[in-house]
C-alpha positions as CSV (number, residue, x, y, z in Angstrom):
1,M,77.1,-2.3,36.3
2,K,78.4,-5.9,35.9
3,I,76.4,-8.8,34.6
4,V,78.1,-12.2,35.8
5,I,77.5,-15.6,36.4
6,Q,77.4,-17.0,40.0
7,N,77.3,-20.4,41.7
8,P,74.4,-20.0,44.0
9,Q,75.6,-22.7,46.4
10,D,79.0,-21.1,47.3
11,L,78.4,-17.7,46.0
12,S,81.6,-18.0,43.8
13,F,81.8,-16.2,40.4
14,L,82.8,-17.8,37.1
15,T,86.2,-16.2,35.8
16,E,87.6,-15.4,32.4
17,L,89.8,-18.6,32.8
18,R,86.5,-20.8,33.3
19,Q,87.4,-21.2,37.0
20,W,85.3,-20.2,40.1
21,S,86.4,-17.3,42.6
22,P,84.9,-15.9,45.4
23,H,85.7,-12.4,44.3
24,L,83.6,-10.3,42.2
25,K,86.5,-8.5,40.7
26,D,87.7,-11.7,39.2
27,A,84.4,-12.4,37.4
28,M,83.9,-12.6,33.8
29,T,81.6,-9.9,32.8
30,F,78.9,-9.9,29.8
31,E,77.6,-7.1,27.9
32,N,74.0,-8.0,28.4
33,F,71.7,-10.7,30.2
34,R,70.8,-12.5,26.9
35,I,74.6,-13.0,26.1
36,A,75.2,-14.4,29.5
37,L,72.3,-16.8,29.4
38,D,73.5,-17.9,25.9
39,F,76.9,-18.5,27.3
40,C,75.5,-20.6,30.1
41,S,73.5,-22.7,27.5
42,R,76.4,-23.2,25.2
43,Q,78.9,-24.3,28.1
44,K,76.1,-26.4,29.6
45,L,76.5,-24.8,32.8
46,G,74.2,-26.3,35.4
47,K,72.9,-24.6,38.4
48,V,74.2,-21.2,38.1
49,Q,72.5,-17.8,38.3
50,V,73.0,-14.6,36.2
51,V,73.7,-11.8,38.5
52,L,73.4,-8.0,37.9
53,Q,75.8,-6.2,40.2
54,A,75.5,-2.4,40.5
55,E,77.2,0.3,42.2
56,D,76.0,2.8,44.5
57,E,76.6,6.6,43.8
58,A,80.0,6.5,45.5
59,G,81.3,3.6,43.5
60,G,80.9,0.9,46.2
61,P,79.0,-2.5,45.5
62,L,75.2,-2.9,46.0
63,P,73.7,-6.3,46.8
64,A,73.7,-8.5,43.7
65,L,70.4,-9.1,42.2
66,P,70.0,-12.8,40.6
67,L,68.3,-12.6,37.3
68,P,65.9,-15.6,36.5
69,P,67.8,-18.3,34.5
70,E,64.6,-19.9,33.1
71,V,64.5,-17.5,29.9
72,P,65.4,-19.6,27.0
73,P,68.0,-18.3,24.5
74,L,66.5,-16.4,21.5
75,R,66.6,-18.4,18.3
76,G,65.9,-17.6,14.7
77,A,64.2,-14.3,13.8
78,A,63.7,-13.1,17.2
79,A,67.4,-13.2,17.8
80,R,68.1,-10.8,15.1
81,P,68.4,-7.1,16.0
82,P,65.6,-4.8,14.4
83,A,66.9,-3.4,11.0
C-alpha cells in the first residue's frame, strides 16, 4: 500500500525530486496520511490530493482512492503520540 500526492488535473504524482511524473513507481511515498497532509501544508502545495494506492492479492495495482485534503494538520497536544 502506498500513500502518495497526486495532481488531480493531470493525474501526475509528486516525486522525491519535487517534480511531477505520470508514473506511480516514481512517486514519493509517505508513511501515513497525516505526514502526507503535513508535507502538503509545509510545502504550500495547492490543488493536490493525497491518494492511497493499494495492490490486489496478485500484486497488481487497484484503483487509486483519493483521500480528503480538507483535514487540517494536527497541532499541539493532539499531534503528540499517546504515552
